[in-house]
Short mmCIF file of the C-alpha atoms (twelve columns), coordinates in Angstrom:
data_MODEL
# 
_entry.id   MODEL 
# 
loop_
_atom_site.group_PDB 
_atom_site.id 
_atom_site.type_symbol 
_atom_site.label_atom_id 
_atom_site.label_alt_id 
_atom_site.label_comp_id 
_atom_site.label_asym_id 
_atom_site.label_seq_id 
_atom_site.Cartn_x 
_atom_site.Cartn_y 
_atom_site.Cartn_z 
_atom_site.pdbx_PDB_model_num 
ATOM 1   C CA . MET A 1   261.221 1.395   32.066 1 
ATOM 2   C CA . ASN A 2   261.011 4.697   31.745 1 
ATOM 3   C CA . ALA A 3   258.423 5.542   34.784 1 
ATOM 4   C CA . SER A 4   257.769 8.550   33.732 1 
ATOM 5   C CA . ARG A 5   256.074 7.430   30.431 1 
ATOM 6   C CA . TRP A 6   253.186 5.835   32.359 1 
ATOM 7   C CA . ALA A 7   252.008 8.832   34.272 1 
ATOM 8   C CA . VAL A 8   248.654 9.052   32.616 1 
ATOM 9   C CA . PRO A 9   246.865 11.798  35.137 1 
ATOM 10  C CA . ALA A 10  243.192 10.411  36.281 1 
ATOM 11  C CA . SER A 11  241.948 13.700  34.610 1 
ATOM 12  C CA . TYR A 12  242.348 11.875  30.905 1 
ATOM 13  C CA . PHE A 13  239.219 9.867   31.960 1 
ATOM 14  C CA . SER A 14  237.157 12.575  30.855 1 
ATOM 15  C CA . MET A 15  237.733 11.810  27.444 1 
ATOM 16  C CA . VAL A 16  235.743 8.317   28.403 1 
ATOM 17  C CA . LEU A 17  232.897 10.346  29.782 1 
ATOM 18  C CA . GLY A 18  232.440 12.371  26.869 1 
ATOM 19  C CA . LEU A 19  232.653 9.760   24.389 1 
ATOM 20  C CA . THR A 20  230.545 7.325   26.127 1 
ATOM 21  C CA . GLY A 21  228.023 10.271  26.513 1 
ATOM 22  C CA . LEU A 22  227.895 10.926  22.660 1 
ATOM 23  C CA . GLY A 23  227.594 6.937   22.385 1 
ATOM 24  C CA . ASN A 24  224.870 6.972   24.247 1 
ATOM 25  C CA . GLY A 25  222.949 10.078  22.631 1 
ATOM 26  C CA . TRP A 26  223.564 8.240   19.546 1 
ATOM 27  C CA . ARG A 27  221.806 5.414   20.736 1 
ATOM 28  C CA . VAL A 28  218.927 7.419   21.568 1 
ATOM 29  C CA . ALA A 29  219.157 9.060   18.487 1 
ATOM 30  C CA . SER A 30  218.691 5.455   16.932 1 
ATOM 31  C CA . ARG A 31  215.434 5.024   18.737 1 
ATOM 32  C CA . LEU A 32  213.631 8.932   18.483 1 
ATOM 33  C CA . TRP A 33  215.049 9.595   14.894 1 
ATOM 34  C CA . GLY A 34  215.540 6.161   13.328 1 
ATOM 35  C CA . PHE A 35  219.333 7.189   13.254 1 
ATOM 36  C CA . PRO A 36  221.256 4.317   12.126 1 
ATOM 37  C CA . ASN A 37  222.428 1.988   15.250 1 
ATOM 38  C CA . TRP A 38  225.821 1.170   14.012 1 
ATOM 39  C CA . ILE A 39  226.914 4.588   14.496 1 
ATOM 40  C CA . GLY A 40  226.514 4.915   18.663 1 
ATOM 41  C CA . GLU A 41  227.845 1.135   18.876 1 
ATOM 42  C CA . SER A 42  230.939 2.203   17.112 1 
ATOM 43  C CA . VAL A 43  231.310 5.298   19.353 1 
ATOM 44  C CA . MET A 44  230.626 2.962   22.121 1 
ATOM 45  C CA . ALA A 45  233.509 0.582   20.881 1 
ATOM 46  C CA . VAL A 46  235.604 3.476   20.674 1 
ATOM 47  C CA . ALA A 47  235.021 4.781   24.156 1 
ATOM 48  C CA . VAL A 48  235.512 1.262   25.629 1 
ATOM 49  C CA . THR A 49  238.995 1.079   23.726 1 
ATOM 50  C CA . VAL A 50  239.978 4.538   25.136 1 
ATOM 51  C CA . TRP A 51  238.912 3.355   28.867 1 
ATOM 52  C CA . ALA A 52  240.792 -0.083  28.417 1 
ATOM 53  C CA . VAL A 53  244.013 1.661   27.476 1 
ATOM 54  C CA . LEU A 54  243.812 4.428   29.949 1 
ATOM 55  C CA . LEU A 55  242.783 1.745   33.114 1 
ATOM 56  C CA . VAL A 56  246.069 -0.075  31.511 1 
ATOM 57  C CA . ARG A 57  248.074 2.527   31.994 1 
ATOM 58  C CA . PHE A 58  246.706 4.065   34.913 1 
ATOM 59  C CA . ALA A 59  247.474 0.885   37.094 1 
ATOM 60  C CA . ILE A 60  251.108 0.449   35.726 1 
ATOM 61  C CA . LYS A 61  251.389 3.861   37.046 1 
ATOM 62  C CA . TRP A 62  250.685 2.982   40.352 1 
ATOM 63  C CA . ILE A 63  252.886 0.261   40.112 1 
ATOM 64  C CA . ALA A 64  256.174 1.889   37.744 1 
ATOM 65  C CA . ALA A 65  255.342 5.610   38.798 1 
ATOM 66  C CA . ARG A 66  254.267 5.254   42.166 1 
ATOM 67  C CA . GLU A 67  255.338 8.233   43.789 1 
ATOM 68  C CA . GLU A 68  253.690 10.582  41.106 1 
ATOM 69  C CA . ALA A 69  250.537 8.322   41.731 1 
ATOM 70  C CA . LEU A 70  250.909 9.342   44.978 1 
ATOM 71  C CA . ALA A 71  251.651 12.964  44.769 1 
ATOM 72  C CA . GLU A 72  248.231 13.073  42.890 1 
ATOM 73  C CA . ALA A 73  246.251 11.283  45.300 1 
ATOM 74  C CA . ALA A 74  247.602 13.820  47.613 1 
ATOM 75  C CA . HIS A 75  246.828 16.976  45.655 1 
ATOM 76  C CA . PRO A 76  244.149 18.826  46.942 1 
ATOM 77  C CA . ILE A 77  242.744 19.382  43.256 1 
ATOM 78  C CA . LEU A 78  244.258 16.795  41.305 1 
ATOM 79  C CA . CYS A 79  242.893 14.228  43.581 1 
ATOM 80  C CA . CYS A 80  239.140 14.182  42.497 1 
ATOM 81  C CA . PHE A 81  240.060 13.407  38.899 1 
ATOM 82  C CA . ILE A 82  240.607 10.077  40.450 1 
ATOM 83  C CA . ALA A 83  236.758 10.055  40.733 1 
ATOM 84  C CA . LEU A 84  236.692 9.579   36.822 1 
ATOM 85  C CA . VAL A 85  238.181 6.195   37.145 1 
ATOM 86  C CA . PRO A 86  235.424 4.178   38.450 1 
ATOM 87  C CA . VAL A 87  232.744 6.368   36.618 1 
ATOM 88  C CA . ALA A 88  234.401 6.002   33.519 1 
ATOM 89  C CA . THR A 89  234.365 1.841   34.335 1 
ATOM 90  C CA . MET A 90  230.174 2.499   34.856 1 
ATOM 91  C CA . LEU A 91  230.063 4.191   31.474 1 
ATOM 92  C CA . ALA A 92  232.315 1.620   29.956 1 
ATOM 93  C CA . GLY A 93  229.906 -1.131  31.492 1 
ATOM 94  C CA . ILE A 94  226.828 0.937   29.859 1 
ATOM 95  C CA . GLY A 95  228.695 0.892   26.746 1 
ATOM 96  C CA . VAL A 96  229.466 -3.386  26.554 1 
ATOM 97  C CA . LEU A 97  225.877 -4.171  28.111 1 
ATOM 98  C CA . PRO A 98  223.903 -4.789  25.369 1 
ATOM 99  C CA . HIS A 99  226.542 -7.071  24.088 1 
ATOM 100 C CA . ALA A 100 227.668 -8.786  27.039 1 
ATOM 101 C CA . HIS A 101 225.339 -8.276  30.081 1 
ATOM 102 C CA . GLY A 102 227.423 -10.257 32.739 1 
ATOM 103 C CA . VAL A 103 230.199 -7.899  31.783 1 
ATOM 104 C CA . GLY A 104 228.809 -4.693  31.905 1 
ATOM 105 C CA . THR A 105 226.729 -5.587  35.074 1 
ATOM 106 C CA . ALA A 106 230.046 -6.526  36.784 1 
ATOM 107 C CA . LEU A 107 231.732 -2.886  35.648 1 
ATOM 108 C CA . VAL A 108 228.764 -1.185  36.519 1 
ATOM 109 C CA . LEU A 109 228.519 -2.635  40.211 1 
ATOM 110 C CA . LEU A 110 232.571 -2.434  40.733 1 
ATOM 111 C CA . GLY A 111 232.625 1.267   39.547 1 
ATOM 112 C CA . ALA A 112 229.393 2.092   41.306 1 
ATOM 113 C CA . ALA A 113 231.177 0.420   44.539 1 
ATOM 114 C CA . ALA A 114 234.496 1.985   44.106 1 
ATOM 115 C CA . SER A 115 233.160 5.776   43.070 1 
ATOM 116 C CA . LEU A 116 231.336 5.566   46.519 1 
ATOM 117 C CA . LEU A 117 234.318 4.136   48.641 1 
ATOM 118 C CA . PHE A 118 236.486 6.912   47.142 1 
ATOM 119 C CA . GLY A 119 233.541 9.703   47.005 1 
ATOM 120 C CA . LEU A 120 233.659 8.939   51.003 1 
ATOM 121 C CA . TRP A 121 237.239 8.801   51.513 1 
ATOM 122 C CA . ARG A 122 238.173 11.980  49.881 1 
ATOM 123 C CA . HIS A 123 235.366 13.940  50.607 1 
ATOM 124 C CA . GLY A 124 235.426 12.538  53.983 1 
ATOM 125 C CA . GLY A 125 238.680 13.547  54.424 1 
ATOM 126 C CA . GLN A 126 237.867 16.990  53.659 1 
ATOM 127 C CA . TRP A 127 235.215 17.555  56.716 1 
ATOM 128 C CA . ARG A 128 238.621 17.467  58.745 1 
ATOM 129 C CA . GLY A 129 239.088 21.323  57.379 1 
ATOM 130 C CA . GLY A 130 242.106 23.486  56.811 1 
ATOM 131 C CA . ARG A 131 241.544 23.660  52.929 1 
ATOM 132 C CA . ASP A 132 243.183 26.481  51.048 1 
ATOM 133 C CA . PRO A 133 240.126 28.259  49.625 1 
ATOM 134 C CA . LYS A 134 242.260 28.799  46.282 1 
ATOM 135 C CA . THR A 135 242.437 25.470  45.740 1 
ATOM 136 C CA . THR A 136 238.688 24.894  45.541 1 
ATOM 137 C CA . THR A 137 237.585 24.603  41.813 1 
ATOM 138 C CA . PRO A 138 234.432 22.583  39.863 1 
ATOM 139 C CA . VAL A 139 236.534 19.364  39.910 1 
ATOM 140 C CA . LEU A 140 235.244 19.048  43.757 1 
ATOM 141 C CA . TYR A 141 232.098 17.634  42.377 1 
ATOM 142 C CA . LEU A 142 233.736 14.610  40.399 1 
ATOM 143 C CA . PRO A 143 233.841 12.560  43.788 1 
ATOM 144 C CA . THR A 144 230.617 12.929  45.172 1 
ATOM 145 C CA . VAL A 145 228.388 14.873  42.271 1 
ATOM 146 C CA . GLY A 146 229.445 13.357  39.090 1 
ATOM 147 C CA . ALA A 147 230.004 9.865   40.841 1 
ATOM 148 C CA . ASN A 148 226.356 9.812   42.303 1 
ATOM 149 C CA . LEU A 149 224.382 11.040  39.561 1 
ATOM 150 C CA . VAL A 150 226.559 8.447   36.750 1 
ATOM 151 C CA . SER A 151 225.742 5.968   39.643 1 
ATOM 152 C CA . ALA A 152 222.205 6.360   39.333 1 
ATOM 153 C CA . ILE A 153 221.846 6.307   35.617 1 
ATOM 154 C CA . ALA A 154 224.309 3.196   35.554 1 
ATOM 155 C CA . LEU A 155 221.852 1.227   37.879 1 
ATOM 156 C CA . SER A 156 218.997 2.236   35.916 1 
ATOM 157 C CA . ALA A 157 220.973 0.953   32.660 1 
ATOM 158 C CA . LEU A 158 220.736 -2.195  34.937 1 
ATOM 159 C CA . GLY A 159 216.876 -1.820  35.417 1 
ATOM 160 C CA . TRP A 160 217.290 -1.029  38.798 1 
ATOM 161 C CA . PRO A 161 215.719 2.566   38.689 1 
ATOM 162 C CA . SER A 162 214.830 2.591   42.863 1 
ATOM 163 C CA . TRP A 163 218.036 2.073   43.744 1 
ATOM 164 C CA . GLY A 164 219.412 4.357   41.425 1 
ATOM 165 C CA . GLN A 165 216.924 6.917   43.163 1 
ATOM 166 C CA . LEU A 166 219.268 6.808   46.136 1 
ATOM 167 C CA . PHE A 167 222.426 7.573   44.394 1 
ATOM 168 C CA . PHE A 168 220.072 10.445  42.529 1 
ATOM 169 C CA . GLY A 169 219.195 11.928  45.807 1 
ATOM 170 C CA . ALA A 170 222.882 11.885  47.313 1 
ATOM 171 C CA . GLY A 171 224.501 13.308  43.860 1 
ATOM 172 C CA . VAL A 172 221.464 16.111  43.313 1 
ATOM 173 C CA . LEU A 173 221.657 17.370  47.176 1 
ATOM 174 C CA . ALA A 174 225.626 16.984  47.273 1 
ATOM 175 C CA . TRP A 175 225.559 19.362  44.171 1 
ATOM 176 C CA . ILE A 176 223.384 22.140  45.397 1 
ATOM 177 C CA . VAL A 177 225.802 22.273  48.585 1 
ATOM 178 C CA . GLN A 178 228.701 22.099  46.864 1 
ATOM 179 C CA . GLU A 179 227.770 24.821  44.023 1 
ATOM 180 C CA . SER A 180 227.338 27.615  46.973 1 
ATOM 181 C CA . ILE A 181 231.200 26.811  48.055 1 
ATOM 182 C CA . ILE A 182 232.114 26.611  44.526 1 
ATOM 183 C CA . LEU A 183 230.744 29.662  42.856 1 
ATOM 184 C CA . GLY A 184 231.247 31.328  46.266 1 
ATOM 185 C CA . ARG A 185 235.034 30.775  45.604 1 
ATOM 186 C CA . LEU A 186 234.850 31.907  42.329 1 
ATOM 187 C CA . LEU A 187 232.851 35.256  42.906 1 
ATOM 188 C CA . THR A 188 235.085 36.321  46.167 1 
ATOM 189 C CA . VAL A 189 238.686 34.913  46.072 1 
ATOM 190 C CA . ASP A 190 241.505 35.439  43.554 1 
ATOM 191 C CA . PRO A 191 240.959 34.419  40.117 1 
ATOM 192 C CA . LEU A 192 241.865 30.923  39.005 1 
ATOM 193 C CA . PRO A 193 245.275 30.866  37.430 1 
ATOM 194 C CA . PRO A 194 245.524 29.984  33.574 1 
ATOM 195 C CA . ALA A 195 246.233 26.449  33.557 1 
ATOM 196 C CA . LEU A 196 243.067 25.507  36.243 1 
ATOM 197 C CA . ARG A 197 240.720 27.934  34.090 1 
ATOM 198 C CA . PRO A 198 239.511 25.065  31.958 1 
ATOM 199 C CA . THR A 199 238.091 23.522  35.150 1 
ATOM 200 C CA . VAL A 200 234.885 25.740  35.098 1 
ATOM 201 C CA . GLY A 201 234.066 23.851  31.807 1 
ATOM 202 C CA . ILE A 202 232.934 21.327  34.435 1 
ATOM 203 C CA . GLN A 203 230.480 24.072  36.221 1 
ATOM 204 C CA . MET A 204 227.913 23.162  33.176 1 
ATOM 205 C CA . ALA A 205 227.939 19.172  33.806 1 
ATOM 206 C CA . PRO A 206 226.044 18.917  37.254 1 
ATOM 207 C CA . PRO A 207 222.348 19.996  36.367 1 
ATOM 208 C CA . ALA A 208 223.030 18.212  32.529 1 
ATOM 209 C CA . VAL A 209 223.804 14.967  34.508 1 
ATOM 210 C CA . ALA A 210 221.169 15.431  36.688 1 
ATOM 211 C CA . LEU A 211 218.942 15.846  34.219 1 
ATOM 212 C CA . LEU A 212 220.025 12.481  32.513 1 
ATOM 213 C CA . ALA A 213 219.847 10.644  35.278 1 
ATOM 214 C CA . TYR A 214 216.673 11.966  36.396 1 
ATOM 215 C CA . ALA A 215 215.247 10.812  32.955 1 
ATOM 216 C CA . ALA A 216 216.941 7.632   33.833 1 
ATOM 217 C CA . VAL A 217 215.027 6.845   37.795 1 
ATOM 218 C CA . THR A 218 211.783 8.059   36.009 1 
ATOM 219 C CA . VAL A 219 208.816 7.477   33.707 1 
ATOM 220 C CA . GLY A 220 206.216 9.553   31.859 1 
ATOM 221 C CA . PRO A 221 206.532 12.871  30.497 1 
ATOM 222 C CA . PRO A 222 208.647 15.353  31.164 1 
ATOM 223 C CA . ASP A 223 207.858 17.545  34.167 1 
ATOM 224 C CA . LEU A 224 208.497 20.608  36.190 1 
ATOM 225 C CA . ILE A 225 211.782 19.288  37.681 1 
ATOM 226 C CA . ALA A 226 213.003 18.083  34.215 1 
ATOM 227 C CA . ARG A 227 212.251 21.688  33.058 1 
ATOM 228 C CA . MET A 228 214.123 23.242  35.610 1 
ATOM 229 C CA . LEU A 229 217.082 21.154  35.664 1 
ATOM 230 C CA . LEU A 230 217.525 21.944  31.101 1 
ATOM 231 C CA . GLY A 231 217.003 25.294  31.722 1 
ATOM 232 C CA . TYR A 232 219.574 25.693  34.668 1 
ATOM 233 C CA . ALA A 233 221.863 23.373  32.360 1 
ATOM 234 C CA . ILE A 234 221.147 25.513  29.473 1 
ATOM 235 C CA . VAL A 235 222.198 28.522  31.479 1 
ATOM 236 C CA . GLN A 236 225.044 27.153  32.991 1 
ATOM 237 C CA . ALA A 237 226.503 26.348  29.510 1 
ATOM 238 C CA . LEU A 238 226.226 29.454  28.375 1 
ATOM 239 C CA . MET A 239 227.734 31.069  30.842 1 
ATOM 240 C CA . VAL A 240 230.914 29.011  30.337 1 
ATOM 241 C CA . LEU A 241 230.804 29.727  26.642 1 
ATOM 242 C CA . ARG A 242 230.598 33.408  27.986 1 
ATOM 243 C CA . LEU A 243 233.836 32.819  29.645 1 
ATOM 244 C CA . MET A 244 235.380 31.119  27.133 1 
ATOM 245 C CA . PRO A 245 237.881 34.402  26.164 1 
ATOM 246 C CA . TRP A 246 239.263 34.041  29.720 1 
ATOM 247 C CA . ILE A 247 239.301 30.149  30.291 1 
ATOM 248 C CA . ARG A 248 240.882 29.475  27.003 1 
ATOM 249 C CA . GLN A 249 244.559 28.318  26.793 1 
ATOM 250 C CA . PRO A 250 246.868 26.319  24.632 1 
ATOM 251 C CA . PHE A 251 245.117 23.470  23.908 1 
ATOM 252 C CA . THR A 252 245.529 20.318  26.207 1 
ATOM 253 C CA . LEU A 253 243.321 17.481  27.300 1 
ATOM 254 C CA . SER A 254 241.921 18.935  30.195 1 
ATOM 255 C CA . TYR A 255 239.494 20.298  27.824 1 
ATOM 256 C CA . TRP A 256 237.626 17.094  27.763 1 
ATOM 257 C CA . GLY A 257 236.032 18.294  31.403 1 
ATOM 258 C CA . PHE A 258 233.412 20.121  29.038 1 
ATOM 259 C CA . THR A 259 232.338 16.964  27.066 1 
ATOM 260 C CA . PHE A 260 230.233 14.841  29.580 1 
ATOM 261 C CA . GLY A 261 228.136 18.254  30.510 1 
ATOM 262 C CA . ALA A 262 227.420 18.836  26.869 1 
ATOM 263 C CA . THR A 263 226.653 15.034  25.907 1 
ATOM 264 C CA . ALA A 264 224.400 14.569  29.053 1 
ATOM 265 C CA . ILE A 265 222.152 17.613  28.599 1 
ATOM 266 C CA . SER A 266 222.004 16.397  24.632 1 
ATOM 267 C CA . THR A 267 220.817 13.062  25.706 1 
ATOM 268 C CA . GLY A 268 218.928 13.901  28.888 1 
ATOM 269 C CA . THR A 269 216.686 16.039  26.346 1 
ATOM 270 C CA . MET A 270 216.540 13.466  23.945 1 
ATOM 271 C CA . ARG A 271 215.327 11.027  26.395 1 
ATOM 272 C CA . PHE A 272 212.474 13.084  27.650 1 
ATOM 273 C CA . ALA A 273 211.718 13.808  23.985 1 
ATOM 274 C CA . GLU A 274 211.338 9.803   23.489 1 
ATOM 275 C CA . ARG A 275 208.439 10.320  26.210 1 
ATOM 276 C CA . GLY A 276 205.794 11.879  24.254 1 
ATOM 277 C CA . HIS A 277 205.508 15.192  22.077 1 
ATOM 278 C CA . ASP A 278 206.589 17.803  24.438 1 
ATOM 279 C CA . PRO A 279 207.133 21.309  22.682 1 
ATOM 280 C CA . VAL A 280 210.260 22.087  24.299 1 
ATOM 281 C CA . PHE A 281 212.186 18.849  24.582 1 
ATOM 282 C CA . THR A 282 211.078 18.282  21.169 1 
ATOM 283 C CA . THR A 283 212.295 21.332  19.938 1 
ATOM 284 C CA . LEU A 284 215.789 21.767  21.835 1 
ATOM 285 C CA . ALA A 285 217.027 18.210  21.186 1 
ATOM 286 C CA . PRO A 286 218.302 18.038  17.547 1 
ATOM 287 C CA . VAL A 287 219.769 21.275  18.479 1 
ATOM 288 C CA . LEU A 288 221.584 20.167  21.437 1 
ATOM 289 C CA . PHE A 289 222.489 16.611  19.671 1 
ATOM 290 C CA . THR A 290 224.304 18.801  16.868 1 
ATOM 291 C CA . MET A 291 225.948 21.009  19.239 1 
ATOM 292 C CA . SER A 292 227.500 17.738  21.243 1 
ATOM 293 C CA . ASN A 293 228.622 16.281  18.156 1 
ATOM 294 C CA . LEU A 294 230.479 19.131  16.955 1 
ATOM 295 C CA . VAL A 295 232.168 19.739  20.844 1 
ATOM 296 C CA . ILE A 296 233.104 16.142  20.535 1 
ATOM 297 C CA . ALA A 297 234.440 16.032  17.033 1 
ATOM 298 C CA . GLY A 298 236.310 19.308  17.543 1 
ATOM 299 C CA . LEU A 299 237.801 17.970  20.727 1 
ATOM 300 C CA . SER A 300 238.826 14.502  18.733 1 
ATOM 301 C CA . ILE A 301 240.471 16.232  16.125 1 
ATOM 302 C CA . ALA A 302 242.269 19.021  18.378 1 
ATOM 303 C CA . SER A 303 243.383 15.497  20.375 1 
ATOM 304 C CA . VAL A 304 245.287 13.812  17.779 1 
ATOM 305 C CA . VAL A 305 247.192 16.988  16.398 1 
ATOM 306 C CA . TRP A 306 248.116 17.176  20.349 1 
ATOM 307 C CA . ALA A 307 249.137 14.083  20.644 1 
ATOM 308 C CA . LEU A 308 251.215 13.912  17.633 1 
ATOM 309 C CA . ARG A 309 252.651 17.396  18.265 1 
ATOM 310 C CA . PRO A 310 256.743 17.498  18.299 1 
ATOM 311 C CA . LYS A 311 257.637 16.698  21.965 1 
ATOM 312 C CA . PRO A 312 261.343 17.176  23.788 1 
ATOM 313 C CA . ALA A 313 263.065 14.091  24.241 1 
ATOM 314 C CA . SER A 314 262.946 14.577  28.043 1 
ATOM 315 C CA . ALA A 315 259.485 15.554  28.032 1 
ATOM 316 C CA . SER A 316 256.938 13.224  30.262 1 
ATOM 317 C CA . ALA A 317 253.255 12.951  30.289 1 
ATOM 318 C CA . PRO A 318 252.122 16.344  31.413 1 
ATOM 319 C CA . ALA A 319 249.000 16.394  33.766 1 
ATOM 320 C CA . PRO A 320 246.517 18.609  31.721 1 
ATOM 321 C CA . VAL A 321 245.760 20.511  34.841 1 
ATOM 322 C CA . ALA A 322 248.617 22.005  36.848 1 
ATOM 323 C CA . PRO A 323 249.073 21.994  40.437 1 
ATOM 324 C CA . ALA A 324 247.318 24.922  42.118 1 
ATOM 325 C CA . ALA A 325 250.957 26.750  42.630 1 
ATOM 326 C CA . SER A 326 251.607 27.002  39.285 1 
# 
């Protein structure tokens, strides 16, 4: 067996986040605007299929290419992408929940438990110090901020919003603390090397996912907190857009890191628009939904072209984000 062909980077699971995010958006759109329900379910079916394929290949990687798997887990940047595996599992659980409640519930609970354990292991280990500031990038959000906020969304989908509120608090407070560290690095340390610049796209995800999580764990019309989260998510998205000439690199799957923030801001806005007429949310919901569809469609096309490109005979699956030393 050629072990390297199974070396699927954990960051590839960002595709699942973007696809399930879009699927959830279409589910909300079917309720809000009467769009066909089959569109959202079809997108979810694709997302769950991608998750299943990646999960199998990632598991085989730990058997057939164990050295590469261990190197990824030990890497100060790439290790954080492993948090996407249980996060994607929770989102896949949300995808199948309406069709197979028991399976969906099991996936959500398994993903939530694994996310919490991985966050404790990875983030807790960093408390011992010794981290090179140059390895600090927005991927640090994934094991704590992203994992906890998605746990809040997923547990609320099971009908347990009170438990979801615990994870919402953990995710939001971790975001506030870590953002100061990450922005401090971006502002005061050497510029990110080109291969790592696409990770800046993750910067817009915390407020967007927090908005969606806040919609999941609360009831009633949008309030001040909802508008604050939406406003900051929009500003972060515009900031990333302003930096695109600097971020832009030859296409790899790392660009899917932009997608969960793009779909979460859309779906969160739409969910609040469902709760009664609000001039802010009802005005922005169709605009953001259209933009999220364009982002996912563009990246899907680019990904297919990227996957079908000619490869040298000796090439192996490349990691979408190179080590910091590159």
